C-alpha positions in Angstrom: 13.6 -12.8 -6.6 10.4 -13.6 -8.6 9.8 -11.8 -11.9 8.9 -8.1 -11.6 5.2 -7.2 -11.6 5.9 -3.5 -11.3 9.0 -1.6 -12.5 9.9 2.0 -12.1 12.7 3.3 -14.3 14.1 6.8 -13.9 10.8 8.2 -12.7 10.7 11.9 -12.0 7.6 13.6 -10.6 7.1 17.4 -10.3 4.3 18.8 -8.1 4.0 22.4 -9.1 7.5 23.9 -8.8 8.7 21.1 -6.6 10.8 18.2 -8.0 9.8 15.4 -5.6 10.8 12.1 -7.3 14.3 12.5 -8.9 15.0 9.3 -10.9 13.3 6.5 -8.9 14.3 3.0 -9.9 13.0 -0.2 -8.3 11.1 -3.4 -9.0 8.2 -5.0 -7.1 8.4 -8.8 -7.5 5.2 -10.7 -8.3 3.6 -12.4 -5.3 5.7 -10.7 -2.6 5.4 -7.8 -0.3 7.8 -5.0 -0.9 8.1 -2.3 1.8 9.0 1.2 0.9 10.9 2.8 3.8 12.4 6.2 4.4 12.3 9.3 6.5 9.3 11.7 6.4 9.4 13.7 3.2 11.5 11.2 1.3 8.9 10.8 -1.5 7.2 7.5 -0.5 3.6 8.7 -0.8 4.4 10.6 -4.0 5.7 7.3 -5.4 2.5 5.5 -4.7 0.4 8.4 -6.1 2.5 8.4 -9.2 2.1 4.7 -9.8 -1.7 5.1 -9.3 -1.8 8.0 -11.8 -2.8 10.6 -9.3 0.4 12.4 -10.2 1.8 12.1 -13.7 5.5 11.3 -14.1 7.4 14.1 -15.9 10.0 11.6 -17.0 10.7 7.9 -16.8 8.7 4.7 -17.1 6.2 2.9 -14.9 5.5 -0.6 -16.2 2.9 -2.9 -14.8 2.4 -6.5 -16.0 4.2 -5.6 -19.2 2.3 -2.4 -19.9 3.7 1.1 -19.5 1.0 2.9 -17.4 2.8 6.2 -16.7 0.4 8.2 -18.8 -2.8 6.3 -17.9 -5.8 7.8 -16.1 -6.3 6.5 -12.6 -9.6 4.6 -13.4 -7.8 2.7 -16.1 -5.0 1.8 -13.8 -7.6 0.6 -11.2 -9.3 -1.5 -13.9 -6.0 -3.1 -14.8 -5.8 -4.6 -11.3 -4.2 -2.1 -9.0 -5.9 -1.0 -5.8 -4.8 1.9 -3.6 -5.2 2.4 0.1 -4.2 6.0 0.9 -3.0 7.3 4.2 -6.1 9.6 4.3 -8.2 6.4 4.0 -10.6 8.1 1.5 -13.8 6.6 2.7 -17.2 8.2 1.8 -18.3 9.5 5.2 -22.0 10.1 4.2 -22.4 6.6 2.7 -22.9 3.5 4.7 -20.2 0.8 5.1 -22.3 -1.3 2.7 -22.5 1.4 0.1 -18.7 2.1 0.3 -18.1 -1.6 -0.3 -20.5 -1.7 -3.2 -18.8 1.2 -4.9 -15.5 -0.5 -4.6 -16.7 -3.7 -6.1 -16.3 -3.0 -9.8 -18.2 -6.1 -10.9 -21.4 -5.4 -9.0 -22.5 -6.2 -5.4 -19.7 -8.0 -3.5 -19.8 -11.8 -3.3 -21.0 -13.0 0.0 -18.1 -15.5 0.4 -15.6 -12.6 -0.1 -17.5 -10.5 2.4 -17.4 -13.3 5.0 -13.7 -13.6 4.4 -13.2 -9.9 5.1 -15.5 -9.9 8.1 -13.3 -12.6 9.6 -10.4 -10.1 9.8 -12.5 -7.0 10.4 -15.7 -8.0 12.3 -16.5 -4.3 13.1 -17.4 -3.8 9.5 -20.2 -6.3 9.7 -21.4 -4.7 13.0 -21.6 -1.3 11.4 -22.7 -2.5 7.9 -25.7 -0.2 7.7 -24.2 2.8 9.5 -22.6 5.8 7.8 -18.9 5.4 7.5 -18.5 8.8 9.1 -19.4 7.4 12.6 -16.6 4.8 12.5 -13.5 5.3 14.6 -10.2 6.0 12.9 -9.2 2.3 13.2 -12.5 1.2 11.8 -12.2 3.6 8.8 -8.8 2.1 8.1 -10.4 -1.4 8.1 -13.0 -0.1 5.6 -10.3 1.4 3.4 -8.4 -1.8 3.3 -11.6 -3.9 2.8 -12.6 -1.8 -0.2 -9.2 -2.4 -1.7 -9.5 -6.2 -1.3 -13.2 -6.7 -1.9 -12.3 -8.1 -5.3 -9.1 -10.0 -6.1 -6.4 -7.5 -7.2 -3.1 -8.1 -8.8 -1.3 -5.3 -6.9 -2.3 -3.3 -3.8 -0.6 -0.1 -2.9 -0.9 0.7 0.8 0.2 3.9 2.5 0.9 3.6 6.3 -2.1 1.4 7.3 -1.1 1.2 11.0 -0.8 4.9 11.7 -2.7 5.6 14.9 -4.2 2.1 14.9 -4.7 -0.1 18.0 -2.4 -3.2 18.3 -5.4 -5.6 18.1 -6.4 -4.2 14.7 -2.8 -4.3 13.5 -2.7 -8.0 14.4 -5.8 -8.5 12.2 -4.2 -6.6 9.4 -1.1 -8.8 9.5 -3.4 -11.9 9.2 -5.3 -10.3 6.3 -2.1 -9.4 4.4 -0.5 -12.8 4.9 -3.7 -14.4 3.5 -3.4 -12.1 0.5 0.2 -13.1 0.0 -0.8 -16.7 0.1 -3.3 -15.9 -2.7 -0.3 -14.5 -4.7 -1.5 -10.9 -4.3 1.5 -8.5 -4.7 1.7 -5.7 -2.2 3.7 -2.5 -2.1 3.6 -1.1 1.4 4.7 2.3 2.8 5.0 1.9 6.6 6.7 3.5 9.6 5.8 0.7 12.1 8.9 -1.4 11.5 7.9 -4.4 13.5 4.8 -4.5 11.3 6.9 -4.1 8.2 9.4 -6.8 9.4 6.6 -9.2 10.1 5.2 -9.0 6.6 7.9 -7.7 4.2 9.8 -9.8 1.8 11.8 -7.0 0.3 12.9 -3.5 1.5 13.4 -0.5 -0.6 14.7 2.7 1.1 14.1 6.2 -0.3 15.9 9.4 0.6 15.3 12.8 -1.0 13.3 11.5 -3.9 15.7 8.7 -4.8 16.1 5.0 -4.0 19.3 4.6 -1.9 19.1 1.0 -0.8 17.5 -2.4 -1.7 17.7 -5.8 0.0 15.6 -8.5 1.6 13.7 -7.4 4.7 15.3 -10.2 6.7 18.8 -8.8 5.9 17.8 -5.3 6.7 16.2 -6.4 10.0 19.6 -8.0 11.0 21.7 -5.0 10.0 21.2 -2.3 12.7 24.1 -0.2 11.3 22.4 0.1 7.9 19.1 0.8 9.6 20.6 3.7 11.6 22.5 5.0 8.5 19.5 5.0 6.2 16.6 5.6 8.6 18.1 7.5 11.5 17.3 4.8 14.1 17.4 1.0 14.1 14.2 -1.0 13.5 14.7 -2.6 16.9 14.8 0.7 18.7 11.7 2.0 16.7 9.5 -1.1 17.2 
């Protein structure tokens, strides 16, 4: 395993009266894709939101690239090199695709070479470049959400269920895009329920249950172990593909 880029140590997160994360411990190796798995309600989205500073940890440490970021504001975490693709997509419906992309490019207007690279994976964004994002289909909005996260090189990208409700052809393009990012040594932490997608991309698997980490191993090992899949996730990856 490569050196850790992101480390969570004993992280607890409360949302109102609810104690969601209850001592989360895991590492995200640099330059690899780590997939965070678990049943609905296990705490996966809360984990991403806590890393991103949208929820503050009530206890424990979140360390990124040698810096403890658990108390940082979300804009500061973003400027440090972390991007977040939420399950809700979070696009600005009244702005054009172009304006959404410009807002995401912290250093000014996006570089044309970077845009061409993104259009190669998501050609619909070029076609709807001057249209309001609100007219895009669900799959196209997901493309835009991912494109905004990668419009500039990022050290770490947090992605929450990118394939939910998305057509297979778009999923294939996502796989190509994420593999390209990995080749560029971008680190990815992915929450995903489509296990064939997760298996195609994941290097490491981390399984959550009831706000805790209950299992860690390589994705290849988990994909071979149907008994562990059934025990931890309720159904084997093969059956859920």
